[in-house]
C-alpha atoms as an extended CHARMM CRD file, in Angstrom:
* protein
*
        81  EXT
         1         1  MET       CA             26.5440000000       34.7320000000       17.5760000000  PROA      1               0.0000000000
         2         2  THR       CA             27.4410000000       32.5710000000       20.5470000000  PROA      2               0.0000000000
         3         3  THR       CA             27.4050000000       28.8050000000       20.3670000000  PROA      3               0.0000000000
         4         4  THR       CA             26.7510000000       26.9810000000       23.5960000000  PROA      4               0.0000000000
         5         5  THR       CA             27.4790000000       23.3250000000       24.1050000000  PROA      5               0.0000000000
         6         6  THR       CA             25.4860000000       21.6600000000       26.8200000000  PROA      6               0.0000000000
         7         7  ILE       CA             26.5880000000       18.4160000000       28.3930000000  PROA      7               0.0000000000
         8         8  THR       CA             23.7940000000       16.8390000000       30.3370000000  PROA      8               0.0000000000
         9         9  THR       CA             24.4760000000       14.7240000000       33.3800000000  PROA      9               0.0000000000
        10        10  SER       CA             22.7810000000       11.8300000000       31.6140000000  PROA      10              0.0000000000
        11        11  SER       CA             25.6790000000       11.7350000000       29.1610000000  PROA      11              0.0000000000
        12        12  LEU       CA             28.5580000000       12.4000000000       31.5680000000  PROA      12              0.0000000000
        13        13  PHE       CA             29.2070000000        8.7050000000       32.2320000000  PROA      13              0.0000000000
        14        14  SER       CA             29.2410000000        7.8040000000       28.5470000000  PROA      14              0.0000000000
        15        15  ILE       CA             31.6230000000       10.6940000000       27.7940000000  PROA      15              0.0000000000
        16        16  LYS       CA             34.0870000000        9.5370000000       30.4840000000  PROA      16              0.0000000000
        17        17  LEU       CA             33.9070000000        5.9250000000       29.3550000000  PROA      17              0.0000000000
        18        18  LYS       CA             34.4470000000        6.9080000000       25.6980000000  PROA      18              0.0000000000
        19        19  GLU       CA             37.4770000000        9.0050000000       26.6960000000  PROA      19              0.0000000000
        20        20  MET       CA             39.0380000000        6.0770000000       28.5380000000  PROA      20              0.0000000000
        21        21  MET       CA             38.2590000000        3.6330000000       25.7420000000  PROA      21              0.0000000000
        22        22  SER       CA             39.9180000000        5.9500000000       23.2450000000  PROA      22              0.0000000000
        23        23  ARG       CA             42.9490000000        6.5800000000       25.4590000000  PROA      23              0.0000000000
        24        24  TYR       CA             43.6460000000        2.8600000000       25.9110000000  PROA      24              0.0000000000
        25        25  GLY       CA             42.3910000000        1.5520000000       22.5560000000  PROA      25              0.0000000000
        26        26  VAL       CA             39.5840000000       -0.5330000000       24.0390000000  PROA      26              0.0000000000
        27        27  THR       CA             36.6730000000       -1.5150000000       21.7890000000  PROA      27              0.0000000000
        28        28  GLN       CA             32.9890000000       -1.9920000000       22.5430000000  PROA      28              0.0000000000
        29        29  THR       CA             33.4040000000       -5.6810000000       21.7260000000  PROA      29              0.0000000000
        30        30  GLU       CA             36.1870000000       -6.0500000000       24.3020000000  PROA      30              0.0000000000
        31        31  ILE       CA             34.0920000000       -4.3440000000       26.9800000000  PROA      31              0.0000000000
        32        32  ALA       CA             31.1050000000       -6.5430000000       26.1400000000  PROA      32              0.0000000000
        33        33  ARG       CA             33.2720000000       -9.6600000000       26.4740000000  PROA      33              0.0000000000
        34        34  ILE       CA             34.7370000000       -8.6020000000       29.8420000000  PROA      34              0.0000000000
        35        35  LEU       CA             31.2900000000       -7.7500000000       31.2350000000  PROA      35              0.0000000000
        36        36  SER       CA             29.4470000000      -10.6880000000       29.6380000000  PROA      36              0.0000000000
        37        37  VAL       CA             26.9590000000       -8.3710000000       27.9390000000  PROA      37              0.0000000000
        38        38  SER       CA             26.1500000000       -7.7770000000       24.2850000000  PROA      38              0.0000000000
        39        39  GLN       CA             28.0050000000       -5.2720000000       22.1380000000  PROA      39              0.0000000000
        40        40  PRO       CA             24.7070000000       -3.4880000000       21.3160000000  PROA      40              0.0000000000
        41        41  TYR       CA             24.1780000000       -3.0130000000       25.0690000000  PROA      41              0.0000000000
        42        42  VAL       CA             27.5920000000       -1.3380000000       25.3720000000  PROA      42              0.0000000000
        43        43  SER       CA             26.7620000000        0.8060000000       22.3390000000  PROA      43              0.0000000000
        44        44  ASP       CA             23.4990000000        1.9230000000       23.9790000000  PROA      44              0.0000000000
        45        45  VAL       CA             25.3560000000        2.8650000000       27.1830000000  PROA      45              0.0000000000
        46        46  LEU       CA             27.8870000000        4.8810000000       25.1760000000  PROA      46              0.0000000000
        47        47  ARG       CA             25.1160000000        6.6970000000       23.2840000000  PROA      47              0.0000000000
        48        48  GLY       CA             23.2700000000        7.4800000000       26.5120000000  PROA      48              0.0000000000
        49        49  LEU       CA             20.2690000000        5.3270000000       25.5620000000  PROA      49              0.0000000000
        50        50  ARG       CA             20.7880000000        3.2060000000       28.6650000000  PROA      50              0.0000000000
        51        51  GLY       CA             21.8500000000        4.2220000000       32.1070000000  PROA      51              0.0000000000
        52        52  PRO       CA             25.4610000000        3.9510000000       33.2170000000  PROA      52              0.0000000000
        53        53  LEU       CA             27.0810000000        0.6160000000       33.9640000000  PROA      53              0.0000000000
        54        54  SER       CA             26.6190000000       -0.8490000000       37.4360000000  PROA      54              0.0000000000
        55        55  GLN       CA             29.3020000000       -0.3290000000       40.0540000000  PROA      55              0.0000000000
        56        56  GLY       CA             30.2020000000       -3.9980000000       39.7200000000  PROA      56              0.0000000000
        57        57  HSD       CA             30.7110000000       -3.6480000000       35.9730000000  PROA      57              0.0000000000
        58        58  ILE       CA             32.8200000000       -0.5310000000       36.4870000000  PROA      58              0.0000000000
        59        59  HSD       CA             35.0320000000       -2.3610000000       38.9940000000  PROA      59              0.0000000000
        60        60  ARG       CA             35.4120000000       -5.2790000000       36.5720000000  PROA      60              0.0000000000
        61        61  LEU       CA             36.4610000000       -2.9230000000       33.7580000000  PROA      61              0.0000000000
        62        62  CYS       CA             39.0100000000       -1.2400000000       35.9990000000  PROA      62              0.0000000000
        63        63  GLU       CA             40.4860000000       -4.6190000000       36.9220000000  PROA      63              0.0000000000
        64        64  ALA       CA             40.8710000000       -5.4950000000       33.2260000000  PROA      64              0.0000000000
        65        65  TYR       CA             42.0310000000       -2.0990000000       31.9320000000  PROA      65              0.0000000000
        66        66  PRO       CA             43.8880000000        0.8800000000       33.4340000000  PROA      66              0.0000000000
        67        67  PHE       CA             40.6890000000        2.9500000000       33.5710000000  PROA      67              0.0000000000
        68        68  ASP       CA             40.2580000000        5.5830000000       36.3050000000  PROA      68              0.0000000000
        69        69  LEU       CA             37.8890000000        3.9480000000       38.7980000000  PROA      69              0.0000000000
        70        70  SER       CA             37.2410000000        7.1520000000       40.7250000000  PROA      70              0.0000000000
        71        71  ALA       CA             36.3950000000        9.1340000000       37.5820000000  PROA      71              0.0000000000
        72        72  LEU       CA             33.9570000000        6.5000000000       36.3300000000  PROA      72              0.0000000000
        73        73  LEU       CA             32.2420000000        6.1140000000       39.7090000000  PROA      73              0.0000000000
        74        74  THR       CA             31.9520000000        9.9000000000       40.0550000000  PROA      74              0.0000000000
        75        75  ALA       CA             30.5100000000       10.2250000000       36.5400000000  PROA      75              0.0000000000
        76        76  ARG       CA             28.0640000000        7.4070000000       37.3430000000  PROA      76              0.0000000000
        77        77  ALA       CA             26.9360000000        9.1850000000       40.5280000000  PROA      77              0.0000000000
        78        78  TRP       CA             26.4110000000       12.4680000000       38.6440000000  PROA      78              0.0000000000
        79        79  THR       CA             24.5030000000       10.6820000000       35.8970000000  PROA      79              0.0000000000
        80        80  LEU       CA             22.1880000000        8.9910000000       38.3650000000  PROA      80              0.0000000000
        81        81  GLY       CA             21.7020000000       12.2210000000       40.3040000000  PROA      81              0.0000000000
């Protein structure tokens, strides 16, 4: 029996953002504060219930934390198609 894991492009952005948050110990609450959005909004983005963050939000995160700007922008582009 073969198990296949499928990662859809709609979740690629949230996967990259979660990886970076985990790597640098950044919480949803901290991201919400930096972006002036609610924590539930950040949670929805991370669960793929909302689209990826805007380019402006991504730039703001990368100014505040050592996140990989190129990786997040690429994941956003793939997610949006």
